[in-house]
C-alpha angles and dihedrals in degrees: 000000000000112000130218127170127256101149124198131196122269114276093253091057090048092052088061086068090054097111092048092049092047092244111163121182096189111073112196132177087249092056091050093048089050092053091047093050088051092052091052089050094047097252120144114263106184137023097274101072137256093287090060091048091051093045092054090047089050092052091045089052092048093050096035092139087064092056113025116102091355136111120241144169133232120210114210117007130151094166115042098230093125092044091051091048093049093051090045089054092051108271112157097215137351128205118199120212108202137152092226120077104253122186113208123189094176109112093223099046126074128182131207137166126237087246092056090047089053092050092051090048092055088055090047086240100114116135123247123216138200091228146357139202136194124182121191094334118095092064086075097053117120096007094102096237092123096040098268125133117278110258122161088207096045093121092051090049089051091052090050090050091051088052090053093049093049123088123236110283087016125139136230123199113207136190122178127158113269124206121243092237097040092247122134124232145143126241096201126251095354107066147301126266115217132223134167097286097052093040088057091058092044090056095043110130091019130095111231105231098175145341105220113201121205120245102234145161094202121050115242115166091186092071106015099107137048114192118210109207131182126206109262107245098193091068090049092051091053095052 
């Protein structure tokens, strides 16, 4: 992928902006209830605007059989807006995988770091989930912005990890920023922009069920699409 520079501060410096960016590393039942109440009243929940919140809710309603009564995971979440939506839409339990140390006291939300997941995998003790979701997160993986090791294929590694964490026939909902001209490139160390070539690699080993486009008045290629993927059963059968 071609590389341009759009350098961000180190993660420690970014954390100093936490209050301003509404980052809360203690997730309480009261916080989740507040976010859910806001969603019902049309107030923004995350950092991407009310139209993105509504788009995710619309997709969760459309694919309610994927979520309702099931346990899932979220990759990359410093503010629990996705977790609140998933529980509001009937998910039984949500586990958040995040570099930052998050403390959750909500009985239906657990948190774990990628390192802890890796340690469990080496012991063949990693959990398996019915579904997963990641929104505007995997494009950062492997670029070092959040203190992780540099890896040009970090986003593909994250997708492979999501595949391993998902049960047979399970689904994964994915949003990554797509470029306006469908080319793929890196704006280091900020994020990747995705075009057709890179998206093909991201969806490898998954069946593409749907590409849900956001209803919008203002164009925003970062959050326009939510891909609905299903774990590729042919690969499982050959193992």
